[in-house]
Phi, psi and omega in degrees: 000132184217172176098179182272087181234139175243127179237130178243126184245120176256087185151204186241110178283165183279186179298154174063027173304134175069024175299129178067014184297143185221073172128318185295167173243129178242126178241124185249119178263069183169205178263158173249154178266209186278152169074020181294134179076023179304118181053035178296139184257319176196169182117195186211136174237128180240118183245120184275357179236221178261167177227153184278208185281165174048038177292136179072026181301122179056026178300134183248348181185172180093187186222138176234127179239126179236125180292321185257226184264160174231158184276211182280149172062034173292135180076015181297134180059018177296141184211155170277148180219114183053239181270008182276143183215102182282145182223134173236127173241124183246118184285329182258241182242165179234145181278191183299155175062034175298132177066032180296131182055031180300131183241344180187168183083187177224152174235128179243128177241120188263337177057040181289138178270136178282148181214166178060226183293342181284350180284352175282087189281145173280169177302321182294319178297320178297318179301315178300313184292323185284321191249343186262342185236144190269355183206160182299321186258011181286140174249352173221157174277206181266170177062037181292127178069024179298127182074012182293131178222020175187172178071195182205151173239131180247127179242133174275083188134168182274173176220140175294141185299330182289347178271353181270143174293156183294344182269004189251141175245133179266134182206159177287158177287150175249185185298321179291327176297317182297327177298313178296313180301313181297318182299309187278336175287322176297322175299313178306312182295323179292327181283326189246003176074029177272155174271112185297335182292337177275350179254317183262115171280165185300321183254004177061022182290347177276358176257145170240157179246133172250125181223156184283148175290327186213153174276355179225068184294338183245019184300323182289340182280331189240351182217159181251000000 
């Protein structure tokens, strides 16, 4: 599917929504299932609920915004391609293996706490909280960035070292990072009605960056 098309879905679409998509915008007023944005090339996906596993699998460009939580292996094999730059922004929490084998683009996890009427959680939200996260205050699961060799993951909050893949280095954000963070978090806030001043601090010290140690983490296993 390509071109300047806008699609609004009131309900729950099936697996592999927007696979190979190149340009359109899809807005989901509900939850998404597995494989959303599979090998997506460009366009935008806005999800007002939660999303399942392997979201953004091999995504090469475009943007995905999720108001709630996502399952396992979101952003797996995500990569930049030519002038394409993929972006995933997660408002809630992410399950295990976030950014596995990440090769390009960025993933942002905000870990926003629900309040007021939003505390009326669906069964799916309960499932995410009970089985996907190892602690009450966790915003990501384990094995974050396992096999990562490009791109970056930004977390609004710290992460325990044991949850990180061996290929990942933890560091503070720099000036170029804050430009990206501000741009995509402002987009997120405009789609879901959040106050960006409550998410973005002036100096972004509440965010950390996860980046790979090497662009060839397994080079010694397969080459001399």
